[in-house]
PDB file with SEQRES, HELIX, SHEET and CRYST1 records, atoms N, CA, C and O in Angstrom:
SEQRES   1 A   76  MET LYS ARG PHE LEU GLU LEU VAL LYS ASP CYS LEU HIS          
SEQRES   2 A   76  ASN VAL LYS GLU HIS MET PRO TRP ASP LEU GLU GLU ARG          
SEQRES   3 A   76  LEU LYS GLU ASN PRO ASP ILE LEU LEU VAL ASP VAL ARG          
SEQRES   4 A   76  GLU PRO TYR GLU TYR GLU ALA MET HIS ILE GLU GLY SER          
SEQRES   5 A   76  LEU LEU VAL PRO ARG GLY ILE LEU GLU SER ALA CYS GLU          
SEQRES   6 A   76  TRP ASP TYR GLU GLU THR GLU PRO GLU LEU VAL                  
HELIX    1 AA1 PHE A    4  LEU A   12  1                                   9    
HELIX    2 AA2 PRO A   20  ASP A   22  5                                   3    
HELIX    3 AA3 LEU A   23  GLU A   29  1                                   7    
HELIX    4 AA4 PRO A   41  ALA A   46  1                                   6    
HELIX    5 AA5 ARG A   57  ILE A   59  5                                   3    
HELIX    6 AA6 LEU A   60  ALA A   63  1                                   4    
SHEET    1 AA1 2 VAL A  36  ASP A  37  0                                        
SHEET    2 AA1 2 LEU A  53  LEU A  54  1                                        
CRYST1    1.000    1.000    1.000  90.00  90.00  90.00 P 1           1          
ATOM      1  N   MET A   1      88.516 103.940 130.380  1.00  0.00           N  
ATOM      2  CA  MET A   1      88.745 103.020 129.343  1.00  0.00           C  
ATOM      3  C   MET A   1      88.120 103.561 128.024  1.00  0.00           C  
ATOM      4  O   MET A   1      87.009 104.091 127.991  1.00  0.00           O  
ATOM      5  N   LYS A   2      88.895 103.392 126.976  1.00  0.00           N  
ATOM      6  CA  LYS A   2      88.450 103.944 125.607  1.00  0.00           C  
ATOM      7  C   LYS A   2      87.415 102.951 125.071  1.00  0.00           C  
ATOM      8  O   LYS A   2      87.469 101.740 125.287  1.00  0.00           O  
ATOM      9  N   ARG A   3      86.486 103.554 124.367  1.00  0.00           N  
ATOM     10  CA  ARG A   3      85.437 102.734 123.686  1.00  0.00           C  
ATOM     11  C   ARG A   3      86.047 102.335 122.291  1.00  0.00           C  
ATOM     12  O   ARG A   3      87.062 102.862 121.836  1.00  0.00           O  
ATOM     13  N   PHE A   4      85.340 101.372 121.673  1.00  0.00           N  
ATOM     14  CA  PHE A   4      85.776 100.797 120.438  1.00  0.00           C  
ATOM     15  C   PHE A   4      86.057 101.879 119.352  1.00  0.00           C  
ATOM     16  O   PHE A   4      87.124 101.876 118.739  1.00  0.00           O  
ATOM     17  N   LEU A   5      85.081 102.808 119.123  1.00  0.00           N  
ATOM     18  CA  LEU A   5      85.250 103.786 118.095  1.00  0.00           C  
ATOM     19  C   LEU A   5      86.401 104.718 118.412  1.00  0.00           C  
ATOM     20  O   LEU A   5      87.057 105.208 117.493  1.00  0.00           O  
ATOM     21  N   GLU A   6      86.666 104.975 119.668  1.00  0.00           N  
ATOM     22  CA  GLU A   6      87.817 105.834 120.035  1.00  0.00           C  
ATOM     23  C   GLU A   6      89.139 105.066 119.703  1.00  0.00           C  
ATOM     24  O   GLU A   6      90.094 105.649 119.188  1.00  0.00           O  
ATOM     25  N   LEU A   7      89.156 103.754 120.012  1.00  0.00           N  
ATOM     26  CA  LEU A   7      90.416 102.991 119.665  1.00  0.00           C  
ATOM     27  C   LEU A   7      90.623 102.941 118.161  1.00  0.00           C  
ATOM     28  O   LEU A   7      91.757 102.997 117.686  1.00  0.00           O  
ATOM     29  N   VAL A   8      89.551 102.838 117.421  1.00  0.00           N  
ATOM     30  CA  VAL A   8      89.717 102.786 115.883  1.00  0.00           C  
ATOM     31  C   VAL A   8      90.231 104.164 115.476  1.00  0.00           C  
ATOM     32  O   VAL A   8      91.171 104.238 114.685  1.00  0.00           O  
ATOM     33  N   LYS A   9      89.687 105.202 115.954  1.00  0.00           N  
ATOM     34  CA  LYS A   9      90.066 106.549 115.528  1.00  0.00           C  
ATOM     35  C   LYS A   9      91.612 106.734 115.843  1.00  0.00           C  
ATOM     36  O   LYS A   9      92.376 107.256 115.031  1.00  0.00           O  
ATOM     37  N   ASP A  10      91.979 106.302 116.987  1.00  0.00           N  
ATOM     38  CA  ASP A  10      93.415 106.488 117.355  1.00  0.00           C  
ATOM     39  C   ASP A  10      94.275 105.644 116.390  1.00  0.00           C  
ATOM     40  O   ASP A  10      95.338 106.102 115.969  1.00  0.00           O  
ATOM     41  N   CYS A  11      93.853 104.468 116.047  1.00  0.00           N  
ATOM     42  CA  CYS A  11      94.656 103.598 115.159  1.00  0.00           C  
ATOM     43  C   CYS A  11      94.789 104.148 113.750  1.00  0.00           C  
ATOM     44  O   CYS A  11      95.782 103.876 113.076  1.00  0.00           O  
ATOM     45  N   LEU A  12      93.794 104.929 113.285  1.00  0.00           N  
ATOM     46  CA  LEU A  12      93.812 105.434 111.960  1.00  0.00           C  
ATOM     47  C   LEU A  12      95.009 106.357 111.625  1.00  0.00           C  
ATOM     48  O   LEU A  12      95.368 106.559 110.465  1.00  0.00           O  
ATOM     49  N   HIS A  13      95.603 106.901 112.704  1.00  0.00           N  
ATOM     50  CA  HIS A  13      96.785 107.756 112.508  1.00  0.00           C  
ATOM     51  C   HIS A  13      97.996 106.842 112.167  1.00  0.00           C  
ATOM     52  O   HIS A  13      98.933 107.301 111.514  1.00  0.00           O  
ATOM     53  N   ASN A  14      97.988 105.586 112.590  1.00  0.00           N  
ATOM     54  CA  ASN A  14      99.198 104.683 112.387  1.00  0.00           C  
ATOM     55  C   ASN A  14      98.933 103.653 111.306  1.00  0.00           C  
ATOM     56  O   ASN A  14      99.904 103.116 110.772  1.00  0.00           O  
ATOM     57  N   VAL A  15      97.736 103.339 110.948  1.00  0.00           N  
ATOM     58  CA  VAL A  15      97.338 102.277 110.048  1.00  0.00           C  
ATOM     59  C   VAL A  15      96.859 102.924 108.673  1.00  0.00           C  
ATOM     60  O   VAL A  15      95.892 103.684 108.620  1.00  0.00           O  
ATOM     61  N   LYS A  16      97.550 102.592 107.667  1.00  0.00           N  
ATOM     62  CA  LYS A  16      97.141 103.123 106.383  1.00  0.00           C  
ATOM     63  C   LYS A  16      96.222 102.173 105.652  1.00  0.00           C  
ATOM     64  O   LYS A  16      96.457 100.966 105.601  1.00  0.00           O  
ATOM     65  N   GLU A  17      95.193 102.725 105.099  1.00  0.00           N  
ATOM     66  CA  GLU A  17      94.205 101.957 104.323  1.00  0.00           C  
ATOM     67  C   GLU A  17      94.559 101.871 102.869  1.00  0.00           C  
ATOM     68  O   GLU A  17      94.830 102.899 102.248  1.00  0.00           O  
ATOM     69  N   HIS A  18      94.568 100.713 102.308  1.00  0.00           N  
ATOM     70  CA  HIS A  18      94.893 100.532 100.898  1.00  0.00           C  
ATOM     71  C   HIS A  18      93.740  99.963 100.158  1.00  0.00           C  
ATOM     72  O   HIS A  18      93.060  99.084 100.687  1.00  0.00           O  
ATOM     73  N   MET A  19      93.485 100.391  99.010  1.00  0.00           N  
ATOM     74  CA  MET A  19      92.335  99.963  98.197  1.00  0.00           C  
ATOM     75  C   MET A  19      92.804  98.724  97.336  1.00  0.00           C  
ATOM     76  O   MET A  19      93.959  98.641  96.920  1.00  0.00           O  
ATOM     77  N   PRO A  20      91.909  97.836  97.112  1.00  0.00           N  
ATOM     78  CA  PRO A  20      92.259  96.628  96.296  1.00  0.00           C  
ATOM     79  C   PRO A  20      92.837  96.893  94.937  1.00  0.00           C  
ATOM     80  O   PRO A  20      93.706  96.153  94.475  1.00  0.00           O  
ATOM     81  N   TRP A  21      92.381  97.914  94.301  1.00  0.00           N  
ATOM     82  CA  TRP A  21      92.873  98.246  92.962  1.00  0.00           C  
ATOM     83  C   TRP A  21      94.348  98.775  92.941  1.00  0.00           C  
ATOM     84  O   TRP A  21      95.001  98.808  91.897  1.00  0.00           O  
ATOM     85  N   ASP A  22      94.825  99.179  94.126  1.00  0.00           N  
ATOM     86  CA  ASP A  22      96.175  99.621  94.165  1.00  0.00           C  
ATOM     87  C   ASP A  22      97.170  98.521  94.551  1.00  0.00           C  
ATOM     88  O   ASP A  22      98.381  98.743  94.543  1.00  0.00           O  
ATOM     89  N   LEU A  23      96.661  97.354  94.881  1.00  0.00           N  
ATOM     90  CA  LEU A  23      97.515  96.294  95.327  1.00  0.00           C  
ATOM     91  C   LEU A  23      98.491  95.802  94.336  1.00  0.00           C  
ATOM     92  O   LEU A  23      99.654  95.591  94.677  1.00  0.00           O  
ATOM     93  N   GLU A  24      98.085  95.609  93.134  1.00  0.00           N  
ATOM     94  CA  GLU A  24      98.957  95.157  92.090  1.00  0.00           C  
ATOM     95  C   GLU A  24     100.126  95.994  91.877  1.00  0.00           C  
ATOM     96  O   GLU A  24     101.219  95.464  91.677  1.00  0.00           O  
ATOM     97  N   GLU A  25      99.983  97.301  91.904  1.00  0.00           N  
ATOM     98  CA  GLU A  25     101.108  98.268  91.771  1.00  0.00           C  
ATOM     99  C   GLU A  25     101.976  98.183  93.025  1.00  0.00           C  
ATOM    100  O   GLU A  25     103.201  98.193  92.904  1.00  0.00           O  
ATOM    101  N   ARG A  26     101.396  98.101  94.220  1.00  0.00           N  
ATOM    102  CA  ARG A  26     102.157  98.005  95.424  1.00  0.00           C  
ATOM    103  C   ARG A  26     103.031  96.696  95.476  1.00  0.00           C  
ATOM    104  O   ARG A  26     104.157  96.706  95.973  1.00  0.00           O  
ATOM    105  N   LEU A  27     102.469  95.598  94.949  1.00  0.00           N  
ATOM    106  CA  LEU A  27     103.191  94.389  94.980  1.00  0.00           C  
ATOM    107  C   LEU A  27     104.361  94.407  93.938  1.00  0.00           C  
ATOM    108  O   LEU A  27     105.385  93.757  94.150  1.00  0.00           O  
ATOM    109  N   LYS A  28     104.198  95.135  92.852  1.00  0.00           N  
ATOM    110  CA  LYS A  28     105.292  95.272  91.868  1.00  0.00           C  
ATOM    111  C   LYS A  28     106.439  96.086  92.518  1.00  0.00           C  
ATOM    112  O   LYS A  28     107.619  95.793  92.327  1.00  0.00           O  
ATOM    113  N   GLU A  29     106.036  97.128  93.299  1.00  0.00           N  
ATOM    114  CA  GLU A  29     107.052  98.051  93.895  1.00  0.00           C  
ATOM    115  C   GLU A  29     107.774  97.259  95.038  1.00  0.00           C  
ATOM    116  O   GLU A  29     108.962  97.478  95.274  1.00  0.00           O  
ATOM    117  N   ASN A  30     107.063  96.355  95.731  1.00  0.00           N  
ATOM    118  CA  ASN A  30     107.645  95.670  96.854  1.00  0.00           C  
ATOM    119  C   ASN A  30     107.099  94.247  96.906  1.00  0.00           C  
ATOM    120  O   ASN A  30     106.102  93.977  97.575  1.00  0.00           O  
ATOM    121  N   PRO A  31     107.764  93.341  96.193  1.00  0.00           N  
ATOM    122  CA  PRO A  31     107.265  92.006  96.134  1.00  0.00           C  
ATOM    123  C   PRO A  31     107.388  91.210  97.458  1.00  0.00           C  
ATOM    124  O   PRO A  31     106.846  90.110  97.564  1.00  0.00           O  
ATOM    125  N   ASP A  32     108.068  91.739  98.420  1.00  0.00           N  
ATOM    126  CA  ASP A  32     108.243  91.090  99.742  1.00  0.00           C  
ATOM    127  C   ASP A  32     107.197  91.546 100.741  1.00  0.00           C  
ATOM    128  O   ASP A  32     107.295  91.213 101.922  1.00  0.00           O  
ATOM    129  N   ILE A  33     106.155  92.332 100.283  1.00  0.00           N  
ATOM    130  CA  ILE A  33     105.131  92.779 101.144  1.00  0.00           C  
ATOM    131  C   ILE A  33     104.406  91.645 101.854  1.00  0.00           C  
ATOM    132  O   ILE A  33     104.118  90.638 101.208  1.00  0.00           O  
ATOM    133  N   LEU A  34     104.098  91.742 103.119  1.00  0.00           N  
ATOM    134  CA  LEU A  34     103.369  90.721 103.809  1.00  0.00           C  
ATOM    135  C   LEU A  34     101.872  91.077 103.727  1.00  0.00           C  
ATOM    136  O   LEU A  34     101.407  92.040 104.338  1.00  0.00           O  
ATOM    137  N   LEU A  35     101.125  90.249 102.936  1.00  0.00           N  
ATOM    138  CA  LEU A  35      99.694  90.462 102.745  1.00  0.00           C  
ATOM    139  C   LEU A  35      98.964  89.513 103.634  1.00  0.00           C  
ATOM    140  O   LEU A  35      99.102  88.295 103.517  1.00  0.00           O  
ATOM    141  N   VAL A  36      98.173  90.074 104.538  1.00  0.00           N  
ATOM    142  CA  VAL A  36      97.442  89.219 105.536  1.00  0.00           C  
ATOM    143  C   VAL A  36      95.996  89.233 105.131  1.00  0.00           C  
ATOM    144  O   VAL A  36      95.371  90.280 104.959  1.00  0.00           O  
ATOM    145  N   ASP A  37      95.487  88.029 104.986  1.00  0.00           N  
ATOM    146  CA  ASP A  37      94.028  87.876 104.622  1.00  0.00           C  
ATOM    147  C   ASP A  37      93.303  87.494 105.932  1.00  0.00           C  
ATOM    148  O   ASP A  37      93.583  86.452 106.524  1.00  0.00           O  
ATOM    149  N   VAL A  38      92.384  88.343 106.362  1.00  0.00           N  
ATOM    150  CA  VAL A  38      91.749  88.165 107.641  1.00  0.00           C  
ATOM    151  C   VAL A  38      90.334  87.483 107.535  1.00  0.00           C  
ATOM    152  O   VAL A  38      89.562  87.463 108.494  1.00  0.00           O  
ATOM    153  N   ARG A  39      90.051  86.944 106.357  1.00  0.00           N  
ATOM    154  CA  ARG A  39      88.768  86.255 106.205  1.00  0.00           C  
ATOM    155  C   ARG A  39      88.811  84.921 106.859  1.00  0.00           C  
ATOM    156  O   ARG A  39      89.832  84.512 107.413  1.00  0.00           O  
ATOM    157  N   GLU A  40      87.655  84.209 106.794  1.00  0.00           N  
ATOM    158  CA  GLU A  40      87.549  82.905 107.401  1.00  0.00           C  
ATOM    159  C   GLU A  40      88.174  81.863 106.411  1.00  0.00           C  
ATOM    160  O   GLU A  40      88.261  82.103 105.207  1.00  0.00           O  
ATOM    161  N   PRO A  41      88.606  80.684 106.983  1.00  0.00           N  
ATOM    162  CA  PRO A  41      89.320  79.726 106.079  1.00  0.00           C  
ATOM    163  C   PRO A  41      88.461  79.282 104.856  1.00  0.00           C  
ATOM    164  O   PRO A  41      89.014  79.068 103.777  1.00  0.00           O  
ATOM    165  N   TYR A  42      87.154  79.146 105.008  1.00  0.00           N  
ATOM    166  CA  TYR A  42      86.346  78.710 103.850  1.00  0.00           C  
ATOM    167  C   TYR A  42      86.301  79.800 102.775  1.00  0.00           C  
ATOM    168  O   TYR A  42      86.171  79.496 101.589  1.00  0.00           O  
ATOM    169  N   GLU A  43      86.410  81.094 103.195  1.00  0.00           N  
ATOM    170  CA  GLU A  43      86.509  82.172 102.196  1.00  0.00           C  
ATOM    171  C   GLU A  43      87.833  82.234 101.553  1.00  0.00           C  
ATOM    172  O   GLU A  43      87.912  82.569 100.371  1.00  0.00           O  
ATOM    173  N   TYR A  44      88.881  81.935 102.244  1.00  0.00           N  
ATOM    174  CA  TYR A  44      90.236  81.927 101.731  1.00  0.00           C  
ATOM    175  C   TYR A  44      90.410  80.736 100.704  1.00  0.00           C  
ATOM    176  O   TYR A  44      91.087  80.856  99.683  1.00  0.00           O  
ATOM    177  N   GLU A  45      89.770  79.621 101.044  1.00  0.00           N  
ATOM    178  CA  GLU A  45      89.870  78.487 100.145  1.00  0.00           C  
ATOM    179  C   GLU A  45      89.124  78.677  98.870  1.00  0.00           C  
ATOM    180  O   GLU A  45      89.477  78.098  97.842  1.00  0.00           O  
ATOM    181  N   ALA A  46      88.053  79.512  98.920  1.00  0.00           N  
ATOM    182  CA  ALA A  46      87.287  79.788  97.710  1.00  0.00           C  
ATOM    183  C   ALA A  46      88.078  80.697  96.795  1.00  0.00           C  
ATOM    184  O   ALA A  46      88.018  80.517  95.578  1.00  0.00           O  
ATOM    185  N   MET A  47      88.820  81.670  97.315  1.00  0.00           N  
ATOM    186  CA  MET A  47      89.650  82.583  96.495  1.00  0.00           C  
ATOM    187  C   MET A  47      90.623  83.399  97.405  1.00  0.00           C  
ATOM    188  O   MET A  47      90.221  83.916  98.447  1.00  0.00           O  
ATOM    189  N   HIS A  48      91.791  83.489  97.018  1.00  0.00           N  
ATOM    190  CA  HIS A  48      92.805  84.309  97.712  1.00  0.00           C  
ATOM    191  C   HIS A  48      93.898  84.758  96.837  1.00  0.00           C  
ATOM    192  O   HIS A  48      94.097  84.211  95.753  1.00  0.00           O  
ATOM    193  N   ILE A  49      94.611  85.732  97.269  1.00  0.00           N  
ATOM    194  CA  ILE A  49      95.802  86.198  96.542  1.00  0.00           C  
ATOM    195  C   ILE A  49      96.963  85.298  96.861  1.00  0.00           C  
ATOM    196  O   ILE A  49      97.323  85.110  98.023  1.00  0.00           O  
ATOM    197  N   GLU A  50      97.574  84.715  95.771  1.00  0.00           N  
ATOM    198  CA  GLU A  50      98.715  83.877  95.964  1.00  0.00           C  
ATOM    199  C   GLU A  50      99.751  84.566  96.885  1.00  0.00           C  
ATOM    200  O   GLU A  50     100.083  85.739  96.712  1.00  0.00           O  
ATOM    201  N   GLY A  51     100.229  83.812  97.838  1.00  0.00           N  
ATOM    202  CA  GLY A  51     101.301  84.241  98.698  1.00  0.00           C  
ATOM    203  C   GLY A  51     100.728  84.960  99.950  1.00  0.00           C  
ATOM    204  O   GLY A  51     101.480  85.285 100.869  1.00  0.00           O  
ATOM    205  N   SER A  52      99.470  85.193  99.981  1.00  0.00           N  
ATOM    206  CA  SER A  52      98.875  85.858 101.204  1.00  0.00           C  
ATOM    207  C   SER A  52      98.881  84.948 102.394  1.00  0.00           C  
ATOM    208  O   SER A  52      98.828  83.731 102.221  1.00  0.00           O  
ATOM    209  N   LEU A  53      98.945  85.485 103.626  1.00  0.00           N  
ATOM    210  CA  LEU A  53      98.914  84.717 104.862  1.00  0.00           C  
ATOM    211  C   LEU A  53      97.592  84.776 105.424  1.00  0.00           C  
ATOM    212  O   LEU A  53      97.095  85.872 105.682  1.00  0.00           O  
ATOM    213  N   LEU A  54      96.932  83.626 105.653  1.00  0.00           N  
ATOM    214  CA  LEU A  54      95.634  83.564 106.257  1.00  0.00           C  
ATOM    215  C   LEU A  54      95.724  83.628 107.778  1.00  0.00           C  
ATOM    216  O   LEU A  54      96.365  82.795 108.419  1.00  0.00           O  
ATOM    217  N   VAL A  55      95.045  84.666 108.348  1.00  0.00           N  
ATOM    218  CA  VAL A  55      95.024  84.830 109.810  1.00  0.00           C  
ATOM    219  C   VAL A  55      93.570  85.415 110.042  1.00  0.00           C  
ATOM    220  O   VAL A  55      93.356  86.625 109.965  1.00  0.00           O  
ATOM    221  N   PRO A  56      92.614  84.516 110.322  1.00  0.00           N  
ATOM    222  CA  PRO A  56      91.226  85.015 110.480  1.00  0.00           C  
ATOM    223  C   PRO A  56      91.138  86.076 111.556  1.00  0.00           C  
ATOM    224  O   PRO A  56      91.851  86.021 112.559  1.00  0.00           O  
ATOM    225  N   ARG A  57      90.309  86.989 111.356  1.00  0.00           N  
ATOM    226  CA  ARG A  57      90.111  88.197 112.177  1.00  0.00           C  
ATOM    227  C   ARG A  57      89.909  87.772 113.703  1.00  0.00           C  
ATOM    228  O   ARG A  57      90.347  88.453 114.631  1.00  0.00           O  
ATOM    229  N   GLY A  58      89.241  86.646 113.862  1.00  0.00           N  
ATOM    230  CA  GLY A  58      89.000  86.293 115.303  1.00  0.00           C  
ATOM    231  C   GLY A  58      90.227  85.821 116.079  1.00  0.00           C  
ATOM    232  O   GLY A  58      90.151  85.676 117.299  1.00  0.00           O  
ATOM    233  N   ILE A  59      91.335  85.580 115.424  1.00  0.00           N  
ATOM    234  CA  ILE A  59      92.573  85.206 116.126  1.00  0.00           C  
ATOM    235  C   ILE A  59      93.748  86.206 115.857  1.00  0.00           C  
ATOM    236  O   ILE A  59      94.880  85.988 116.289  1.00  0.00           O  
ATOM    237  N   LEU A  60      93.442  87.246 115.165  1.00  0.00           N  
ATOM    238  CA  LEU A  60      94.503  88.173 114.705  1.00  0.00           C  
ATOM    239  C   LEU A  60      95.396  88.622 115.932  1.00  0.00           C  
ATOM    240  O   LEU A  60      96.624  88.546 115.889  1.00  0.00           O  
ATOM    241  N   GLU A  61      94.760  89.054 116.932  1.00  0.00           N  
ATOM    242  CA  GLU A  61      95.525  89.591 118.099  1.00  0.00           C  
ATOM    243  C   GLU A  61      96.475  88.516 118.681  1.00  0.00           C  
ATOM    244  O   GLU A  61      97.650  88.778 118.937  1.00  0.00           O  
ATOM    245  N   SER A  62      95.944  87.338 118.875  1.00  0.00           N  
ATOM    246  CA  SER A  62      96.789  86.264 119.471  1.00  0.00           C  
ATOM    247  C   SER A  62      97.810  85.783 118.474  1.00  0.00           C  
ATOM    248  O   SER A  62      98.851  85.268 118.882  1.00  0.00           O  
ATOM    249  N   ALA A  63      97.560  85.928 117.148  1.00  0.00           N  
ATOM    250  CA  ALA A  63      98.527  85.494 116.133  1.00  0.00           C  
ATOM    251  C   ALA A  63      99.738  86.391 116.141  1.00  0.00           C  
ATOM    252  O   ALA A  63     100.810  86.005 115.675  1.00  0.00           O  
ATOM    253  N   CYS A  64      99.570  87.609 116.677  1.00  0.00           N  
ATOM    254  CA  CYS A  64     100.605  88.644 116.652  1.00  0.00           C  
ATOM    255  C   CYS A  64     101.543  88.612 117.915  1.00  0.00           C  
ATOM    256  O   CYS A  64     102.488  89.391 118.043  1.00  0.00           O  
ATOM    257  N   GLU A  65     101.210  87.660 118.828  1.00  0.00           N  
ATOM    258  CA  GLU A  65     101.974  87.561 120.078  1.00  0.00           C  
ATOM    259  C   GLU A  65     102.547  86.166 120.209  1.00  0.00           C  
ATOM    260  O   GLU A  65     101.945  85.204 119.732  1.00  0.00           O  
ATOM    261  N   TRP A  66     103.720  86.037 120.858  1.00  0.00           N  
ATOM    262  CA  TRP A  66     104.311  84.768 121.167  1.00  0.00           C  
ATOM    263  C   TRP A  66     103.503  84.065 122.178  1.00  0.00           C  
ATOM    264  O   TRP A  66     102.701  84.683 122.878  1.00  0.00           O  
ATOM    265  N   ASP A  67     103.693  82.736 122.283  1.00  0.00           N  
ATOM    266  CA  ASP A  67     103.191  81.812 123.319  1.00  0.00           C  
ATOM    267  C   ASP A  67     101.645  81.609 123.157  1.00  0.00           C  
ATOM    268  O   ASP A  67     100.983  81.345 124.161  1.00  0.00           O  
ATOM    269  N   TYR A  68     101.075  81.718 121.990  1.00  0.00           N  
ATOM    270  CA  TYR A  68      99.663  81.321 121.734  1.00  0.00           C  
ATOM    271  C   TYR A  68      99.716  80.246 120.754  1.00  0.00           C  
ATOM    272  O   TYR A  68     100.657  80.188 119.962  1.00  0.00           O  
ATOM    273  N   GLU A  69      98.745  79.364 120.751  1.00  0.00           N  
ATOM    274  CA  GLU A  69      98.571  78.322 119.760  1.00  0.00           C  
ATOM    275  C   GLU A  69      98.459  78.882 118.309  1.00  0.00           C  
ATOM    276  O   GLU A  69      98.923  78.273 117.345  1.00  0.00           O  
ATOM    277  N   GLU A  70      97.823  80.063 118.211  1.00  0.00           N  
ATOM    278  CA  GLU A  70      97.627  80.680 116.906  1.00  0.00           C  
ATOM    279  C   GLU A  70      98.825  81.547 116.457  1.00  0.00           C  
ATOM    280  O   GLU A  70      98.781  82.132 115.374  1.00  0.00           O  
ATOM    281  N   THR A  71      99.802  81.628 117.206  1.00  0.00           N  
ATOM    282  CA  THR A  71     100.950  82.538 116.904  1.00  0.00           C  
ATOM    283  C   THR A  71     101.503  82.295 115.449  1.00  0.00           C  
ATOM    284  O   THR A  71     101.791  81.164 115.059  1.00  0.00           O  
ATOM    285  N   GLU A  72     101.629  83.391 114.691  1.00  0.00           N  
ATOM    286  CA  GLU A  72     102.196  83.353 113.390  1.00  0.00           C  
ATOM    287  C   GLU A  72     103.515  84.155 113.449  1.00  0.00           C  
ATOM    288  O   GLU A  72     103.519  85.385 113.504  1.00  0.00           O  
ATOM    289  N   PRO A  73     104.622  83.406 113.435  1.00  0.00           N  
ATOM    290  CA  PRO A  73     105.929  84.074 113.552  1.00  0.00           C  
ATOM    291  C   PRO A  73     106.176  85.318 112.633  1.00  0.00           C  
ATOM    292  O   PRO A  73     106.833  86.279 113.033  1.00  0.00           O  
ATOM    293  N   GLU A  74     105.634  85.258 111.415  1.00  0.00           N  
ATOM    294  CA  GLU A  74     105.782  86.360 110.563  1.00  0.00           C  
ATOM    295  C   GLU A  74     105.173  87.654 111.039  1.00  0.00           C  
ATOM    296  O   GLU A  74     105.596  88.742 110.648  1.00  0.00           O  
ATOM    297  N   LEU A  75     104.147  87.520 111.914  1.00  0.00           N  
ATOM    298  CA  LEU A  75     103.396  88.711 112.464  1.00  0.00           C  
ATOM    299  C   LEU A  75     104.013  89.167 113.761  1.00  0.00           C  
ATOM    300  O   LEU A  75     103.803  90.318 114.142  1.00  0.00           O  
ATOM    301  N   VAL A  76     104.740  88.364 114.444  1.00  0.00           N  
ATOM    302  CA  VAL A  76     105.287  88.756 115.784  1.00  0.00           C  
ATOM    303  C   VAL A  76     106.384  89.752 115.608  1.00  0.00           C  
ATOM    304  O   VAL A  76     106.970  90.205 116.590  1.00  0.00           O  
TER     305      VAL A  76                                                      
END                                                                             
């Protein structure tokens, strides 16, 4: 079984990291981008990017699968 750091290392080949200061330009290029905010609800309520989808990190995996209470259709 792979350890956490090995899983993260494997994912880095498929997941691109984007810096906050590049977001405005990326949204201009593609206004239909799905922006997922993985913070907690109280953090999202305090401040968030308009149009972002709140999916707290603790439920992200189940939000991406069908048949869970937390399922977010846009992520499936």
